[in-house]
C-alpha angles and dihedrals in degrees: 000000000000118000117281093249121141090211096049116096117175113246111265099020106138134190112217125188114233101240107138140044096263092053090046089055091049091049093048095046101046094095091066087064096044094050099035092121097037110098091183094063120105111188122233111248110269088223092055093051096043094053091060087070098039112101090204091059105030111059092192087075090066090079100004131076136225136183134180135200139183126209118221127197122224092275090056095253116143107241101167146013139191142173131209128196147171115224107206091207097055108020094094101034096088132073087266128024104272131197131182141244123198151147086061115175125165144154117256095278123117098203090051092050090046090054090054094046091046090052094050091045094050093049091049091050087056088055091054096259123144099190142023132215122205162253086350139134135247089240141024121005092232091072131062094345128146139355121275112246103159131045113019094176105068114079113252120259120239115292096006125119122253124184144157116281091248093069090080089055091050093053098043094045088055091053105262114145128201110268092182140335121242111220120204117197130202130196124193121218085230090067109088119220112253114264092241089065091049089054091050090047089054091050091051091045090056094047109100090210093058127078126177120195145152122231103259110134094014122120125240088250093053093048090048092051092051091045093051094047095052094041093056093045095046103045099042092114095052119111114264090002112172120189113257116239119229090240090059092049090050091053091050094052094045089052089056097043098094093054106027126109106213089213088068095056102086126180136181118207131197114201085348092301113119110244104165140022140187109195119187136167131201106269100263097195088068084068100029090059084077098052098059095228097300121104094187119136091287092045091051091053091050089047093052092046095051091042090053093050090057104242094154112101099158134067118208117214106219100173128023114172143155124193109257096247092054098045117119093023100103097267090120092057092046091058090054093047089051089053090048093052100043104028112021097039090050089054092236091139134006105210140023125215119192119214113244127298119199118243084231089072104068093167092065094040089055090049090054091048093048089052091058096254119142128218094242100164136025132196125180135217112215131203129203122196113210092212098067092196094064118100116251122223125184124237111296117253118248105241123207111255 
């Protein structure tokens, strides 16, 4: 191993911008080298990663910017990669203009990692940024976000980052600090819902103003309308929250249509207005583990075959929300009881994984704990301030209002 010296760069290591098809292929394929000995790794779909950088598929590139690089050793072998981007929606919402770095992969070598981080930092400086968050995505937070710091034994769920334990060391040695932790919760079907939630469920069931239902028989448009309504009512307190437009919600639901199980899209209505939702999908990585990261025609055939033979045993909760005025009134527990009665008890799925909740959101963390879910995996989002003399503060906590 070369010395842990920020100024030491092995002779011949070369940063190369990704500007043509062969370099794109090298950049996309590097993880297969990094994880060649890791049987736990499930690759991201090449198509999912590629569309992040496709202006025809990622609308953030209309006003935003993105750049990629690979790092070669002196033999010409690719040993690292990184991307940097400026999200026009978030770049100027912090105390300092903040860009992002992501899709970081690197051998266990600090100087190599430093070279990649320096390259992303310098490019972001040229774009007027004063800090970078990472590893993050130029897009939604439920995909390609954070670095794994706890639980390297469970397979990753679809869209979530997975990495060797040493990535944390590479980031922190460079100077990155934890901006917030991403807490993933898991709930076994063997864990009964607490009696208090069953009592609340019964009260709601007897209330003529309340209706609980899944999404069987409902159109994509109806689901999108309910999703949009609850989302905007539930996340109103979140930092930088911007109301979701119906067109965006419709796009989200349409993107899930080919893989969703309508029994896993649960809503609660009050006076026929949606006030809560628990949206889950079959855990796709339990199928994608068989396609080796490529959903080409052969990958699609394998996907359909393994889907048909029923390999999915886990449902992944991607959205869990209650309208602000109904929070803390047992609605959260009623959603879980409904899932227990109509999904778990029918042995449709064995486990539930909830997509991450920030440690800055203690209300939702408490809800998960009260429901008997355990924080089984943690990722972290890091921040690096370019002016090293500036004080660093972690993500502010969402206070109950």
